[in-house]
N, C-alpha and C positions, 0 to 999 in steps of 0.2 A: 406589855401591849405594844410599845414602840418597836421591839425587835420583830414581833409578829407582823406589823404593818410594813417594816422594812423588807422582810422576806417576801411578802405578798407583792410589794412593789418591784422587787427584782424579778419575780416570776413572771409578772406582766410584761416587764421590759424584755426578758428572754424570749417569750412567745412572740410578743410583736415584732421584734427584730427578726427572728427567725422566719416569721410568716409574711411580713410586709417590707422589711429593708434588711435583707440577708446579708449584711457587709461580713466580709471575711468568710463567705460561704465557699464551698468546694464543688466544682463541677466534673473534674476529672480524676481518675485513679489508675494505677498501673494495671495493665491487661497482658496476660501471658501471650496472647495471639496478635494483638494490635499494638503492643508496646504500652499504650494507654487508651482509655476509652471514657466516654461521658458516663457519669453515674445516673441511674434513674432517680426521678423525683428529687432533683437537686435544685438549688437556686443560689444566685450570688448578685451582688451589685458590682457592675463595671463603672468606675469613674472615668470621665473624659475631661480633658482640658477644655474649659468654657471658652477660651479664645478660638477654638477650632469648631465649635458647634454651629452647624448651619441648619437651614429649614429641614425639619424631619428628624433631625438628630436630637440627643439629650445628653446633658452632662452627668446624669446618673442613670444608667441602663439596668433594668431589672431583666436578668436572664435565668430562665428556668427550663428544666427538662421534665418530660413526662415518664409514664411508667416504663417505657421502651428505651428511654435515654435520648429521646429526640427533642429539639428545642420547639417549644410551642404546644406542649400537651400530649395527651394519650392518642393512639390511633383510634380512629372511628371504627365503629362495627361495620361489617361488610354491607354493602347497600348498592344503590344505583349509581353512586358517584365514581369518578375516575380518580385513581391515586397515583401521583408523581412523586417519585423519590429523587431527592437532590443531594448528590454527593460532593464532597469537597472539604476545603480547610476553613480558615477563619473568614474567608470572604462569604462562605455559605452560612456558618453559625452566627456570624455578624454580631458579636458580642458588643460591639460600638454603637449598635442601633436598636432602638425599640423594635419588638417583634413585628409590628405592623408595617414597618419601613423597610424591612429586610428584602433582599432579592428573592427569597423563596416565597414569603408572603405576597409581595407585589406580582411576582410571576402568576401565582394562582388567581389573583384579582384580575390581571390583565387578560389572561385566557378565559376566564368566565365571562368578561364583558365582551370579548370578541365572539365567543361562542353563543352569547346570548342566554346562558343558563346559570344564574347565580346560585352558588351552593353545590354546583355539579362537580367540582374538583377538590380533592384533599391533598394538600402538600405536606411532604414529610421532609423536614429539615435534618438530614443527616450529616451536616457539617460538623467538623471537629476542629477547633483552632490548633494550628501546628501541624496538621496532618499533610502527608504527602500522597501523591496518586497511589502509592503502593499500599498505604493504610487504607485509603478509600475503597481500593479494590477488595482487600481483605474483608472489610466490613460489609461491602455488597455481598461477597460470597457467604459470609456467615448468616446475614439477616435477610437477604432477599426473599427466601421462600416464606418466611414469617410475615414479612411486610407484604408480599404479593403485589407490586406495584403494576401499573399498566404502561408506565413510561418512566425512563431514567434520565436525569440531567446530571452530567458529570462535569464540574466546574474545575478548570485547570488554572493555577496562578502563574503568569509569566513573570515572575520575580524571584522566586526560590524553589520551584517545584523539581528542577533538575538537581539541585543540591540536595533536597530531601531524600531523593533515592539513596544518596551516599550515606548520609547521616543516620538513616534508619536501618540500612543494612539488610532488609527484608528479602531482597532478591538480587540475583546477578544472572549473566548470561554464561552458557556453556560454549563450547568451541563451534557449535552449529548455531549459535544465536538463539538457543532454547532458553526458556525462563526456568531458573532454578530457585526454589524456595530455600531461603537460609534460615538460620535459628540464632537470631541475635540475643544478646543479654543487656538489659538495661543497667548501666553502670552504677557503682555505689553512690557516687555524687548526686546522680538523678533520683536514685531511691530515697536518699536523705531529704532531697528537696520535696518530694511528694509526701514524705512523712511529716516534714515541717508544715506544709500546707494542710495536712489532715489535723495536725494537733492545733494549728491556728484556728481552724474551722470549729473545733470543739472548745475553744476558749469561752468564757462568760461574755454575755452580750455587751456589757459596758467596755470590756476590754477590746472586743472587736470593733466597737464603735470608735473608740480612741485611736486604734491602729489605722482604721480607714480614713479618718480625717487627717491624720498625720501624713499617710501616703498620698492622699489626694492633694494636699498642699505642695507637694513635691512634683506633680506631674509636669509643669512647664519645663523643668529642667531637662527632662527626657526628650523635649522637642527642639533642642538646639540643633543647628545645622552640624552635621558631622564635619571633622576636618578633611581637607582635601587628600590627605595621605591615607584615609581609611580605605578606599578601594584597593589600594595595594595590599592591606592586611587581609581584605576579602580574598584576593587572589591566593595569598599563602594559605588561608584557612581551607578554601575550596580544594586546593591542590592536596593538602594533607588528609582531608576528609575522603577524597576520592582514591588516594593512595592506599590509606588505611583499609577501605573496603575492598578494593578491586586487586590490589597487589598483595598487601600483608594478610589480608583476610582476618583482620581482628574483629571478633564478634561483639565486642563491648559497644554499646550505645552510649555516648556521652553527652549528646545534645538532642532535645526533643522540640524545642520552641524556637529555632533560628529563623531569622528573616533576613539571612544574608543574600544580597543581589547576586544573581548568577552571571557575574561579569566575565567569567571564562567562556561561557557559551554566547554571550552578549557580543563579545568582541572576537570570538573565535580565536583565541589565543594560541599561538603555535606552541606545540609540546604539551598542551593541556589535555585533560580528559574530556573535553567538550564532545568529541564524537562518541566516545564510550557511553557518555551520559545520554546523548540522543538515542543510541542503540538500545539502551536499557529502558528508556522511556517508552520507546515503540514496543518493546516486549511486554511491558506492563500493560499498556493500553490495548495491545492485540489480545492479551488474555481477557481483558474486560469485554471487548467486542465479542470474542468467541463464548464467553459465558452468557452474555445477553442474547446472541444469537441462538444458542442452544434452547433458550427459554422463550424463543420468538418475542423477545423483548426489545422494542425500540429504544436506542440510547443516543442521546445527542450531547456532544462535548462542547463546552463553552470555555472559550479562552479569554482570559482578563488580562490586559496589559499591566506593566509594573508602573507604579507612580513615578519611579526614576525615569522612566522613558516618555511619560505623557506630561508631566507636570513642569512648568517653567521655573517655579520657584521652590521646588522640593528641597528638602535639606540634605538629600544624598545626591551627589553628581558625579559624572564620569568626566575625567579629564581627557579631552580629545588628543592632547599631545602625548600624555602617557599611554592612551589607548587608541591609537589612530584607527584600529579595525572595528571599533565599536559602531553599531547600527541600532538606533533605537527600536527598530522593528524586528530585530533579529530574534529575540527570545519568543515573541509571538509567532513569527514565521516558523521557528523550530518545532514549537508545539502543534501548530497546524499541520506541519510536515509530518510530525509523529502520528498524529490521529489518521492522516491520509495513508501512510504506510500500514497503519493497523487496520485499515478497512473501515473506519468509522466516519460518521458525519459530524462536522464541526462548524461552529459559529464563533467568529472573532468579533467580540463586541467593541473593538477599537473605535469604529465609526460612531457608534452611539455615544462614546465618551469624548469624541473629538469634535462633534458637531456644534456649530453656532458658538465658537469661542474656546478659550483656554480650557483645558481638562482639569485644571487645579479645583475648580468648583465641585468636582465629582469625588475627590479624595479628601481624606481628613486633614492632611497637610502636615507642616513641620517634617518630622522624620517618620510619620506613621504612614504606612504603605496602603493601608486599608480604604476601600471606597466608602463614602458616606451615604446617608439615606438618599441623596440626589442621584449619586452614581448607580446605586442598586436599582433605583427606580428606572433610570434610563436604560440601564442594561435589560431590566425585566420586560420592559415594553418591546424593546428590539428582539430579545430571545423569543417572546410570545409570537411576534410575527413570523420569525423564522420557523418556529415549531409548526405553526399551522400551514406553512408552505410544503413542509416535508410530508410526503404521503404516508410514510409508516407512522410518524408521530402523530400526524392528524388523524389517521385511522385508529390509532390506540385510544384517542380522545373522542371517538365517534363522529369526526368530522370529515366530510368529503372535500377533497381539494380540487379546485377547478383547474383544468389543463387547457 
């Protein structure tokens, strides 16, 4: 009798943890085309340091995907609503914020409020933590026809997006600046890491609960300011990554979740690959614009500044003596310039995050580069206004623009 009761209790815990508190859950798996992708109908709990939780945030964030692998649930059946596809990295997936506080969800509410038609817009959160613009482009090409959006918002991260192009090794340029699709291979260590995550997600519920609380207790340690010399190590890492991809042409991908600040581009370091990175970024974004134009699909690029350049008390800083050429606006300006050269429409949300006081209140803090619920809300309100000012975007939403 006692054994039977224990088995039943364990089964109840297993079901309850899996459904309501999926600690140790797994969201991502390796993918032959995109390097990795989100799993359908997956869920996990993202722990956050309580010291950095602000209004609208949460210390324990429930993250789940629908049948198509997008955060927030399944796609709705075709109807009279307008569908907006939002592409990007962890700024879009926003695993640090409850679903209702994400940039994507808030943007939908802001647009509906301005249009005056609640329930008229369906938002599709196609963000993937760790993605570069190259992966977002390939995801768009793969899924755009099945999603059939009316409008696309493509979010660019002015912190590490240039470096992502080197680490992912998905594209390079030929001698005439034409974009060439490469065939990178995920390295053995990264494959082992994904296997470890899969195995951990399959462990018994009580084991996953114990591991979760152990890891959550260590969170503050990861938020300590980085030593001043760390930026010098970033330079060496970025140089090695670019050389490996552009010069050696090594197809092995050894890193998929780096958040290394693109100091080489931000400081326009002499002898660096900064110019080559800008050219490749322009090529990737040009292909996105071309693909969207061929489908008569409006696309708006949104550039989000780095916390390194925005926050006074951020845990990662640039030494002006070591890097005299550094300019806090250069990464944003570089991305805006790449979008312009690609023929795209761009919105820089820096003004929204810099208005009425220090921008620190809009980012997580410590050494976490992500924006919090407040930052995502401020940016969403700003982007909603800009979308409805753009003739093509507003037209796709059935709104006439007064000129």
